[in-house]
N, C-alpha and C positions, 0 to 999 in steps of 0.2 A: 591552357584553356580549362583543364580539369581543376587546377588549383584556384583559378579565378571563380569558377562556378561554385566550388566548395566554400570560398569566402563569402560569396553572395548569399548562398543558402544559410551560412552561419549568421550573417547579419540579419537576414529576414527572420530567422528563428529567434534571435535575441530581441529584435524589435517586437515580434508577435508576443513573446513571453513577457516582455516588459509591459506592453499594453494590457495583457491578460492580468498581470499582478495589480496594475493600477485599477483596472475594472473591478477586480475582486475587492480591493480596498474601498472603492466608492460604494460598492454594493453593501459592504458591512456597515459603512457609515449611514447609508440610506435606511437599512433595516434596524440598526441599533444593536446593542449588546444582547438583548433578550432573544432575538430571532436569528442572529448570525451564528456561524459555527462556534462551538464551545470547547472543542477538544484541542489537543496540542499543548495542554498546560500541566499534564501529569508529570510529577517529579518524584524522586526517591523519598522526599519528605512526606508525601501522601501515604507512604507505606506505614507510617507511624501515627496515623490519625485515630487508631483503635476503632475504626469503623470499616466502611466499604473499601477504603484504600488499603488497609491492612489485609482484608480478605482477598482483594485483587492481587496483591503482591504474593501472598501465600499460594493462591491458586496458580499464579504464573510459575513460581518456583516448583510447585508440585507437578505441574504439567511438564516442565523441563526435565525433572527427574524421571518421570514416566516415559517421556520420549527417548531420553538417553538410555533407559533400561531396554526399551524395544530396539533401539539402534544397536546396542552392544550384542543383544541376542541375534540380531540379523547379521551383524558382522562376523560373529562366531560361527554361525551356520555357513556363511559364505567361505570362511577360511577352511573349515573342515571339508566342505565339498570340493574346494579347489585343491587342497592337499591330497585328498583321496584320488582324484582324477590324475593329478600330476605324478603321484607315486606309481600308479598303475602304468601310466605312459612311460615313465623313466625305467621301470623294471622291464617292461616289454621291449624297451630300446636297448637292453643289455647292460644297464648300469648295476652296480652292486647295491645292496640294501642301504648301506650307509650313505653312498653318493646319491642314491635315489631319494632318500629321506631328506638330505640336505637341500637338494634341488626343489623338492616338493614344498619344504618349509619356506624357501624363498618365494616360490610362486604364490603360496598362501598369503605371505606378508604383502606382496604386490596387490593381490586381489582385495585384501582388506583395506589397503590404502585407497585404491580406486573406488571401492564401494562406499567408503566413508565420505569421500569427496562428493560422490553423487547424491548420497543421502542428505548431506548438509545443504546442497544446492536445491533440493526438492522441498525439504521440511522447513529450512530456515525462513524463507520468504512467507510461507504459509503461517507459521507461528507469529511472525512480525505483523502480518495483516490481521490475524485474529486478535492480537493484543491491541492494535490501534482501533479496531472495531469496538472492543470492550471499553477502551479509554474514552471514546466518544460518548458512549452511553453513561459512563461513570460521571462525566461532567455535565450530564443533563441534555446531551445532544439527542437527535432523533436517529431512528434506524437508518434513514436515508443518508445522514451524515456519516454514520459509522460504516455503511457499505461503500460510499464513495472514497472515504479515507483509506479503508482497508484495501479496496481495489487499486487505488493509487500506490499504496505501499507494496502490494504484491507485484504489480507490473514494473514499478520502479526498481525493485530489488532484482528481478529477473533481467531486465534490460541493462541496468547498471553493472550487474555481475558479468553478463555476457560481453558487454563492450570493454569492461576493464580487463577481462581475461584476454581478449583479443589484442589489447595494447601492451599489457604488462605482466601477463601470466597470472600466477596465484595471488601475488600481492595486489595486482590490478583487480582481480575478482573480489577480494575481501574489501578493498576500498570502494569499488564500484557498487558492490552489493549494499553496503551500509549507507553510502551517499545516495544511491538510487532509491533506497527504502525511505530515507528521510525526505528527499525531494518529492518522491511520488506521493507520500502521505499529505504533504502540504499542497501539492497540485490538486489532489482529490478534495481537500477542504476548500480550495479556491473555486473549483467547479461547483461545489455545493453552494457557496456564497453567491456566485454569479447566477446560477439557476434560480435561487430564491430571490435574488435582487430583481431579475427580469420579471418573475411572477409578481413580486410586490409592486413593481413599476406599472405593470399591466393592470393590476388591481386598482391602483390609484387613478390611472387614466380612465378606466371603465367607470369608477365611482364618480369622477368629475364629470364625465360625459352624461352619466345618468342624472346627476344633480342639475346639470345645465338643461337637459331635456325636461326634467320635472319643473324647473323654474320657468322655462319658456311656456310649458303647458299651463302652468298656474297664471302666468301673465296674460296669455291669450284668453283664458277662461274669465279672468277679471275684466278684460276689455269687452268681451262678449256680453257679460252681465251688465256692464256699465252702458253699453249701447242699447241693450234691451230695455233698461230702465228709462233711458231717454226717449 
């Protein structure tokens, strides 16, 4: 029964997602190239345009170096603190200085490994979301487009990484994080197109209704004038 329910939920999700993709595509066609989402087109070639693309890539690499510097400093502090605590505990437990030092060094390495993994999980999706936000603005998109794409990237990276780790461990986390980030960013863009498409459609309906009411009013006014003249 659980397997059958799982299959039904999967089929419903696939059907809903397919309809959502088709709706977003129709909305882009309705609005045209000028008003639909513009991001998702940045490639490494843009880094050599000697303009904003070059500045963007330089800023991205600079930010990565800065974040890595902060990360290394944090990991070093974590290692030292863990080694100090482990060394005191080992000596208090009756171990010799050499044995206590060896055990404390191992504990420090374990702490650095764990802390490094936690930092990557927290900072990686945030940097990806920030980069996607900037990419949307670089291609002439609006702040709303950048926010929706960045939010999709952020949630997709976290959810994909979590689900991947539950299934396949570290490898699953890496694959899920990257795949979730990419899919989440695209879903954010589709949400942007759908929202804009609905607003555009409502504007057309409202304009047509207004034109119809204006036409009816003009027609009634003309008939009233004609009757008055007769």
